[in-house]
N, C-alpha and C positions, 0 to 999 in steps of 0.2 A: 562668275569667273573668279577663280581663286588666285590671289596674288601673293607671292612670297616677298615680304618686306626685306629690304637690304639696309645696310647702314651707310649707304652712299648718299651724300647730300648734293642737291642741285642748288645753284644760286643763279640769280638773274640780276642784270644791271640795275643799279639804283635809280636810273632815269626812266626805267620802263614800268609799265603798269599792266597787271593782269585784270581783265574786265570780264564779267559774266552777268547774265540776267537769268532769273528763274521765274517760274509761275508761282502761284500761291502754295503749291505743294513742294516746292524746292526742285522741280524738274528744270533742267537747263534749257533755256530758250535762245540764248546767245552766248558765244564764247569768242573772245578776240584771238588773234593769231598767236600771241604769246601764251595765252591759256592753253590753246591746242598744242603748241610746241612743247611746253614744259610738262604738261600732263601726260604726254605720250599717247594720248587717244586721238583719233581722227575727229573731225567736226561731226561726222555722221554718228560716231559712237557716243559723242557727248550730248548732242541735241536730243531732248526728250528724256534723258537719263537723270535720275536723282543726283543732285550735287554731292551727296554723301558717297558717291563712287570714289571720291578722293580721300575719304576719311582715314586718317592714320590711327593705328591702335594706341599711340601715345597721347591722343587727344581725349581729355575728360568729356564725358557726355554732358556734364554740368555746364561747360562753356557753350555748347550748342543749345542747351535749354535756355540759358541766359540770352543768347543771340536771338533765338526764335521768339522768346517772350517779348523782347524789346521791339523787334521789327513788326511782329504781328499787332503790337499796340500802336504802331505808326511812328515809332521812334527810330533814330539811327543808332548804330553801335560801332565801336572800334574793337577789334579783337586780334590777338595773335593766334594763328592757326598753323599747325603742322599738317601738311597734305602728303598724300602718297600718289606716286605716278603709276602708270600702267606697268612699268618695268619693276616696281617695288622700291624705287628710290624715293627720297623725301625732299620736301622743300618747305621752308617757313615763309609765311606772309604776314604782313601787317594789314589787316582787312578793314575796310570801311564798308559797312552794309547798311542799306537804306531801303525803305519801302518805295515802290513806284505807285503813284496815285493817278486816277483818271480825272476827268474834268469835274466830277462830282465829289472829289476828295475821298474816293473809295480806293482801298489798296487793291492793285491788280497784279502785283508781282514784286520782285525784289531785285536790287541792283548792287553789285559788289565790285569795288575797285581795290586791288591789292598791290602793295609794293613790297620790295625787299626790306626786311627788318634789319635793324642794327644788331651786330653781334652782342653788344651790351644788353639789349632788350632780351635776346634769346637766353643769355646767361642768367637772367632773372626769371623769365617765364618758364623755361624748361624744367627747373627743379620745382617750381610752384605746381605745374601741371602734373609732375610725377607724384607729388604729395596728394594732389586732388584725386589722382587715379587710385592711389592706395586707400584714400577715404571712400571712394566709390566701391572698391572691391569689398571693403569691410561693411559699409552701410548704405550703399546705393547712391544714386544721383544727389539726393537731398543732403547726404553726409558731405559730399564734395562741395555743394553750394554753401553749406554751413562752414566748412573749413575755409573757403574763399572769403566769406563774409567776416569770419573771425580774424583772418589774416589782414584784411583791409581795415577792420576796426582797430587792430593793434597798431597799424601804420597811420591811423587817423586820416584815411583818404578814401574817396569814393572809387568805385570800379573805373569810371571814365577817367578820373584824374590819374589813377594808377597807370592805366594803359597809355594814356597820352604823355605821361612823364618819361616814357622810354622811347620816344620817337627818334 
């Protein structure tokens, strides 16, 4: 399905959370009511579909590589993500993504809880992602990762500390 992106932003209440679960390949296995509502897709359209159905073109692939590397290694991660709805609108989230483990400590899926980010965070993250996208266009995903690493190094802060500093 081809979706034309618009410049219309959706926001959701700060007290609400978008929740989803995926299998090991990133296919959606659970979506809460807010996720279904804001995405514009029906539950039937979402379940079994790759989570990247929501991927907005303004998102650097490098952020998703970082996210996947962390959760596949059994670690949690926080990230700011710009998503696209079925109607082409967009919405930002502050995501907390963590692996789900079975009783033998084997990763069996992933769980994400997302809340509405602060405007101050988006004012910092959006231009950073734009610069990362430019780096990706010029030199691929690794160039964007290098750009992010250099930016964090200049700020003398880790990725996690940087993301959490804008809560």
